[in-house]
N, C-alpha and C positions, 0 to 999 in steps of 0.2 A: 322351546323351539329356537334353533340357531337364527342369527340375523343374516339374511342372505341379500338384502337390498341396501345399497348405499344410502338412498334417501331415507329409508326406515331407520338406519343407524344414526344418521345425522339428527333425526327427530328425537330419537331416544337420548342422544347426548344432550340435546337442548333441555329435554325434560329432566334428565339427571342433574344438570347444572342448576336447575331451579329447585328441585325437590330433595336431592341427595338420597333418593329412594334405595333402601337396602336390597329390595328385590331387583332393581335395575343394576345395582352394583354386582350382585351375584350373577346376573345374566351376562354382564361384560366379562366377569372372571371366567365363566364357563366358555364364552366365545373365544377368549384369547389365551386359554391355558395351553393349546398346542403351540402358540408362539413362545411361551415360556420354555417349553420342552425343546423347541428348536434352538433357541438362544443358548440354553444350558448345554445342548449337544455340541454346539460350536465351541463354547468355552471349554468343554471337557476335552476337546482335541488337544493333545500335547500335554495334558495334565498327568501327574503321576497317578498310579493306580490307587493310592491312598485317598484320593479325592473321589467321592461317590457321586454318580450322576444324580441320584435321587436327592442328595443334599443340595446340589446346584439348582435343581428344580425348586426345592423349598426356598432357597435364598431368592431365586428369581420371582417367586410369588409375591414377596414383599415389594419388589420393584413394580410388578404389575398393579398391585393394589395402590401403590403410591402414584403410578401413572393415571389410573382411573380417577383418583381423588383430585389430581392436580391438572388434568387435561383441560385445555382452554380452546374451545372450537373457534374462537375469533382469531387465533394465530395462523389459520389456514395451513396447518400441518396435520397430515393424516395421523390418526391415533396409533396405527401400527408403527409408523416411523418414530413417533415420540416414545411409545412404549418400549421398543427395542433398546433405546438408550437407557431408560430407567431400569429395565430388567437386567441388562448387562452390568450396569453400575451397581445395582444391589448385590449381585453375585460377587463382584470384586470387593465391595465393601465388607461383606461377610468373610471372604477369604482372607482379607488383610487382618481382620479382627481375630480370627482363629490362628493366625500366623502359621500357615500350613507348610511353609517353605523351611527346610532344615537350615540352621545357621550357617553350616559349612557351604551349602549350595548358594545361599544368599551372598556370602562373602566372595565366592568365585565370580558370581554375576557382577558384583560391585567392582572387583578387580579388573574385569574385562571392560566395563564401562569407563573406569578411571583411565585405563590404558588408551582407549579410543579418544577420550576427552583430551588427554595430554598430547597424543600424536596429531590429532586433527587441529589442535590449537597451534602446534608448531609447524605442521606441514601446510596448513591452509587449504586442505582438500581431504576427501574421504580416505581413510587409511585402508590399505589392502590387508587381506588375511595374513600374508607373510609378515607384514610390518607389525601387526598386532601381536602375532605369535612371538616374534623376536623380542618385542618389548616385555612380554610376559615370561621370557626365557623358556619358551616351549617350541617344539617342532610344529609345523603346520598341522600334522596329523593329530598331535596331542591337543592343539588348540581346537580342532574340529570336535574331538571327543569331549572336551570341556564344554563347548557350546551345547552339545547334546545333553550333557548332565544338567545344565541350567535352563534347558528349554521350558520347563514348567513355570519358571519364575517370570518368563517374558510373555506369557499368554495374556497380553494386554490388548485392549482395544484402543482405538483412537479416541474413545470416550473415557478412557481410564487414566490412571496416574501417569503424568509425563514429567513431573519434576523429580529428578533423582537427587536426593539430598538426604536430610534426616527423614526417618520413616514417617514422622508426623507432619512433614512438610510436603503435603500433597496438593496437586492441582488437577481438577477433573474437567476435561474438555466438555464432557456431557453437560456440565452446569451452564454452558454457554447458551443453551436453548431456553434458559429461564428468561423471563421478561427483562429487557434491558432497564426498564424503569425501576427495577428492584435493586440495581447495582449502581455504585457511584462511578463517576467518569473515569477515575484512575483504574478501577478494576476492569471496566469495559476496555480501556485502552490496552491494558496488560494482556487480557485474553485475546484481543484481536492480534496483538503482536505474537502471541504463542501460536495461534492458528496459522499465521503467516510463516513462522519459522518451521512449523511441522510440514507445511506444504512444500517449502523450499528444501527441507531435509529429505523428504520423500523423493523429490525430483533429482536429488544428488546421489541417491542410492545406486549401487551396482544394478545393472539391468534386471537380473533374475530376482534379486531381493525386492526391487521396485514392483515387478510383476506380481510377486506373491502378495505384497501389501495391497496392491490395487485389486487383485482378484479376490482376496480374502475379505477385505473390509468394504470395498465398493461394489464388487460383483456378487458378494455373499456366497462364494464357493467354499466348500470344505477343503481340507488339506488333500484328501484323496482325489477330489475333483480337479484341484489345481495340478496335482501330480500327473493326472491324465492329460491335461492341457499342455504342460511343459515336458511331458514324457520322461519324468523322473519319479523316484519312489516317494511315498508319503513321508518317510523319515527324512529324506533330503529336503522336502518342502518345510518340514518342522524346523530343520536346521537353518534354512534360509530365513524363515519367519523370525526365529530367535535372533539371528545376526542383525536383521533389519531393525528389530525392536531395540536391541542394544545400541545400535548406531543412533537411532532416533532419541533414545533416552540420553545418550551422551551429548547430542546436539542441544537438547533442552538444558542440560547441565551447564554447557558453555554459555547459553543465553542467560541462565540464572546468575552465573558468576559475573557476567558482564553487567547485569542490571544492579545487583546488590553491591 
């Protein structure tokens, strides 16, 4: 039987916290499997066809199980909110491990990020598309085509990797909802600084890119729905999303180089 009552669910969580009952764990898995499919569907948007939806669902199930086992009712965070972060994080963890992005595409993405880092360090402001294109020795049209080619590499959530450096040098914003007591003060301070920089970086994005980020991550709309709101095509939204993520990753790289 599905759980339809919030009070009943709270009671079941309290019971599970005490007993770790396999039957209750299975009940929560059945209850929240639609959430896994929903998150997998969002992640699949903009991914190349080689990435199968069913694989994303499978990856997300690990995140759901992790969320069920680690959920702490005393944190006053709804399970659904907590689980979305864990599910999305598990999907990206698996994608990174299987290295699904072709090396040539990854290199193009890195070149764009490096160009943005260099330009914005020198200019002291967000770089325009024409400035980025010029620094890459591309026409603006060629730059836009390149952005579309690397779109799959930037389907990142604000809970996923934001440090652009060595592939092993990753920082997950999603980890910030872990209990602060489990972190040392230096780590807490660094993560707070990262969240602050991300918020500032989003506020400095070009207006349409900012709208896409806000609608996608905060309003939870799909690319298709955002396209309807902004009256542009779904592919244009994918392009804006990619450019915004590349700018944000570049911003974090600048921060990282400033700290280290």
